[in-house]
N, C-alpha and C positions, 0 to 999 in steps of 0.2 A: 504494500500500500504506500503510495507516494504522498508525502506531506510537505506543505509549505509552512515554515515557521516565521512569524514576524514579531520581533521583540527588540527594542532599542538598547537594552542593557546587555552588554557583551556576556557577562558571566551567566546571566539567566538564559540568554539565547543559547549559549554553548551548552549549558546544563540540559536544556530541553532537547537539543539535538542529540546529545550523548544518551539521554534517557530513552528517547524514541528509538534510536538505533539499537540500543540494547534489547529492545523488545521487537526487533525485526521490522521496524518501519523504515522505509526509504525516504531520506530527506531530499526532496526535489530542489529546495532552495531554503536558505536561512537569511532573512533580510532584516534591516534595521530602520526602514523608513517607508512612508506611504507609496511614493512613486515606484519603488522597487517591488513592493508587494503587489501593486496593480499589474505590473509587467509579468511577475512570476505567475500570478493567478491566470492571466490571459494567455500567456505563451506556453506555460508548462502544464496547464490543466490538471492540477493535482487531484487526488481523491479526498483530501481533507486540508483545511487551513486552520492552523492554531495561531491565533492573532491577539496581540495586546491591543487594548482599546486606544491608548494614546501613543502615537508614533510621530516622529519628525515628518514634515517640517512644522506642523502646527502644534503638536503635542496636546491636542484636544481630543477629537474623536476620529482622527485620521485612519487608524487601523480598522476600526469597525466600518467606517464609511466605504473604505476600499473593499472590504469583505462583502458588504451588502450589495455594492455595485456588481461585484463578480457573481454573487448569488442571483442577482436579477438577470444576468446574462446566461447563467447556468443554473436554472431552478433546481433546488435540492442539493446544491453544493454544500457538503457538510462543513460547518464552521464552529469551532470551539473558541470562545472568547475568554481571555484572561484579563483580570482587572484588579486594581488595588481597592476599589470601592464598589458599593452597590449603586449602579447607575440605572434607575428605573426606566428612563427614556431609552437607553441602549437595549435593555432587556426587552422592552416592548417592540422596538424596531426589529430586533432579531427574530422575535416570535410572530411577527405580523402576518407572514404568508401561511403559517400553520402547516407547513409541509414536513416538519421534522428535520433531523440532521443538524440540531443546534445544541449548543451548550454555553453556559456562563459560569465560570469558576472564579472565585476570589483567590488571588495568589497566596495570601498568608493563611488560607484555610485548606490548602492542599497539603495533607500531613504525611503522605507516603506515596511511593511509586505505584503500588498496586491500585490505589484509589484513583490516581491520575490516569493511568493507562486504561483502567476500566471505563472512565469517562470518555477517553479518546476513542476507544473501540465502540462504545455505545453510540456516540455521535456519528462516527464513520459509517456505522450500520444503519443510519437513518433515524436513530432514537434521539432522546433528549438527556441532558446532564446538567441540571440546574443546582447551584449551590443553595443550601437551605436558607441562608440569609437573604438571598434574592427572592426566594419564594415567600419567606416570612414578610418581607417588606411589601410585596405585591398583595399578599393576603391582607395585611394591615391597612393598606390603602383602600382596598375594596370594602373592608369591614366598615370603614367610616362612611362609605357612600351607599352601600347596598344592604338592604335588610336580609336577603337570603343568606349571606355569609354569616350574619349575626345569629341565624337560626341553627347553625351547626353546633353540635355539642363539642366540648373540648377534645374528646377522643376522635370525633369526625374531623375536626380541624387538623389533628396530628396525622390522621390517615391521608387527608387531602394534600398536606404539605409533602409527605413522603411520596405520594402518587405523582405529584407535580415534579418531583426530582427525577422521575423516570423509573421508580421501583415497581416491581411486580407485586402481586398479592402475597406471594410466598416470601419475598424479601421484606415486605411491610410487616407480615406476621412475625418474622424472626426478629425484626427491630423492636417491635412492641411487645414481644413475648405473648402473643395470642394465637388463636387458630386461624387458618386461612378462611374458614367458614365465617368467623367473626369479622374478618377484614372484608369479605365479600358483602356481608350485611351492611357494614359501615359505608362501603363504596356505593351500594345501591341507595342508601339514604342520602348520601352526598349528591349523587346525580339527580335524585328526585327533588331535593330542596333547591338545587341550583337550576333546575329546569333543563338539564342536559340529557341527551340521548345516551343510553348505556352502550358500552362496547366491550367485547372480550379482547380486543387488540390493545396491548399495553400502550403503544405509542399514540394511538388515536385518543385514548382516554386521557392521557397526559396532555395532549394538545387541546382537548376539549376544556380541561380545567384551566390551562394556561390562557386559552382564548377568553374564557370568562373573566379571569383575573385581570386580563389586559384591557377590558372595556373601559371606555370613559377617558 
């Protein structure tokens, strides 16, 4: 699998390259600015982009805008965003087309290699990988605006946040130390209260929840 890495800090960029190569990913390019990222995504057509939000020359949202532009030209291009902060606007833009193959991780909350590589593989496979803090802030934003979120029980909210991270019922059950049957019941309640169609496909149900959280 061919990956383009975009990160302006040398040590972090080099570390990402070495880590991905150690897990048998092919690095198509490793760049440190927006224009080079745009060229790499257009010319090399990688299978996945791992992108820092803020890149030269603007050091604002250059990295994400380059990735979004490439994704517009190649719908479904998997993009895993790395950031120092929870940027709700960036998360909303990334999730806007609802096609999957997206992730948003906070750099200082990636605690081990297996966690990161799992997120990379999930996004590359068309799934989602969202940091819990990103989900929590989107949930909090919606809670203040929409009554249905407020109707969720504390346990249903926990299940929804784990679901929105991209976890299956089995993974949620293991995390919360409950049965899969209990998780399925909570999931059905969540979809009912939010007015969302149920789905057995993990990625579609994640995107349904995220689409709801992204409204407004």
